[in-house]
N, C-alpha and C positions, 0 to 999 in steps of 0.2 A: 593083629596081635597087640600093638601098642594101644589102640583104642580100648581094648578090654582091660588092659593094665590100668589105664587112666580111670576107667569106670570103677574098678576095684579100689583104687586109691581114694577116689571120691567117697565110696561107700564107707571105707574105714575112717576117713576124715570126719564124716557125719557121725558115725558111731562113737568115735573117740570124744566128740563134744558131748554127746548124750551121756556117755559114761561119767562125765565130770559133774553132771547135775546132782547137787547134794540131796540127800534124803529130806523130805518135807518141803521141797521146792519143785517148781515146774518151769519149763521153758516153752516157748511157742515154736512152731515150725519155722516161722519167719525169723525169729531170733537166732535159731541155729543156722539158717541159711546166711544170715548176715555175718555170723561169727566165722563162717568158712569163706567169706568173700563172694557169696552168690546171693546178694540181697533180694533178688526177685525170684528165687527158686524154692519157695516154701513147699510147693507141691512135690518137688523132687525129694525134699527131705521126708515128706510123708510117704512117698513111694519106697524110699530106702528103708524107712522104719517098718513098713509092712512086710519086709523081707528079712528083717534083722535076725530072726530066729535061726536063719541058715548060717549066720556068721558068729554066733556066740550068744552069751547071756548079757543083755544090755537093759538098763532101766527105761525102756521106751515108754512105760506107763507115765513117766514124768514129762511127757510132751503133749501139749494141747494146742488147739487152734488159737487164733488171735483174740478171740472173745473168752477164752478159758473153757471152751466146750470140749468135753471128752470125745474120743473117737466113737462114732456111731457103731453099735453092734458089739462093742467090746466091754461088756459089763464088768469084767474083772478089773479093768483100769480104775474105775471108781473105788472098788474095794481095796485095791493096792494103795491108792492115794490116801484113802481114809485111814488105812493102817499106819500111814506115815504122818498122820495128823495134819494133812493138807486141808486148809479151810475151804468150804464150798459156799457159793451164793445160793445155789439150788441143787436139785438132784443131778443135773448134767453139766454144771459149770463150776469150775474152781474160782476162788476169789483171787484173781491175779494181783490185785493191789496189795495182798497180804502174803502171797507165796511165790511171786515171780522171782526166778533166779537172777540175782544181781551179779552178772558176770563182767 
């Protein structure tokens, strides 16, 4: 039982960081992992975000990989980011030098 509680705490810890990303900015999976003290767990962050819809409404579209690449197969992510005036380098990559969240 305690292990499950710790997992839920971790999920909400990740989601609470995602919730803080300002409109028009993006963060990377690794950046979020570092903010919660789990520097090498970027994939864990991605896994949690893939299930975020079950925990509420979070701006997961503001999270990209270390190169600024959008999540494969999630076309709406680019549309949402463009709607927030996030700058892009090309069709599938945001310009991290101009829109990375400075947290």
